Structure formats: structure tokens, C-alpha cells
N, C-alpha and C positions, 0 to 999 in steps of 0.2 A: 744161194743169191737174192737179189732184188733189183726191181725195174724201177731206175729213176722216170715220176712222170708227167713232171714240172714242181718249178713254184720251192723246191727243196723239201718233195715229196716220196715215198718211195715207198714199193709195195712186195709182198716176197710172192716170188716168181711163181712158186708152188698155190697162192693161194687165189691168183687167177684165174680164171673161167675165159673168161672173153675184151676186146680188144678191140671194137666197134667204132668206126667213123658215124660219127652224128648226123649228119648230112643225108648217107647216103639213107642208110636207117631208119628213121624218122617220117619214110616218106609213110611207109604203113600205118600206118590206122592203131594196130594192137601194140608195136611198140614206142608210140608218143603215146598212150593208154597206161601201159606199163612204167614207161617211167612220173609221168600225173601222178603215175599212189604211189610210186619212192618216194616224191623229193615227199609228199605228202603224209609220208608213211614216217618222213628221217634218215633214210636209206641214200641220200643224195648226199656230198660233199663236193664242193668246189671248188678246186686246189687254187682258184684263181681268178683274178675280175677280169682275163680276158675273153672274149669270145670263145667258148668250148669246136675244137673240133669234132673230139674223141668222150668217150664214157669206158670206160672201164670195171667189169664186172665182179665182186674179187668175192670169195667167203674167210673168214677168220676166222673157230670155233667155233662154229656151224653158226658165222652170222653173217646177216649178203652186207656191201657195202659199195655203192656206185661213187668213181670218181671223176667227175667233167676233166677236160686240162688240155687245154688248145698248142699238146701238141698231138703231129697230126702219126695217125692207123698204125700208119706206115710206120712212119720212123719209128713207133712206141717197139710190131712186131720184128722188126728188125734189129732195137737192140737187146729184142728178148729172146732171140735165137742169137742172138748173139754168146747171149750169160749162156743158153741152153748147151752152147759148143761147144763156151769153154769149160760148163761144166765135167761135158764130152766128152772133151780130147784131155783131166785133168786124171778123168779117170773116178769122180765124186757121182757123180747120180747111179 
């Protein structure tokens, strides 16, 4: 299953480590530093021109990637939960 994170981007549900609200988490100095370093090292992908609300931390094939999305973390979490429920209900988990 894949999660649509905005602007025609999808990521595999299994690759998602965290879906985090950008405004709430960047209060922390450590999170700001983490995102600054990730950007410097090329791990961040902004998926559109809009102001990001959420960052999605993923890992695929032992490679980390952070996506910046203008979709709220609450909406993305609801989508992910709905997809997981669909998977469980269909017996594919």
C-alpha cells in the first residue's frame, strides 16, 4: 500500500518511520538541527512550492529520505490508518 503525501507523490506505507507536524516539532532545537543537517546532506525532498506543514521520515533500501508536505500530519495519519485498516480487513497483513 502507498500513502499519497501530496502533489502526485506516494510513499510505501512500510517505509514510513514517522509523520510529524513541522510547526510543533521544530520548537525543539534538536529537531531543527536534525532537519538542517538532513537538508545539507540532501536527504530532504520538498514535494511542492507551498509552505510545508508536515515532514515524513522514511527509509527504503537502507536509505533515509525526508519529504516535506503541505498536507497536515493529522490528515496524513488518517489516510495511513485507513489504508492499514483496509489491509487488515482484507486479510493482507
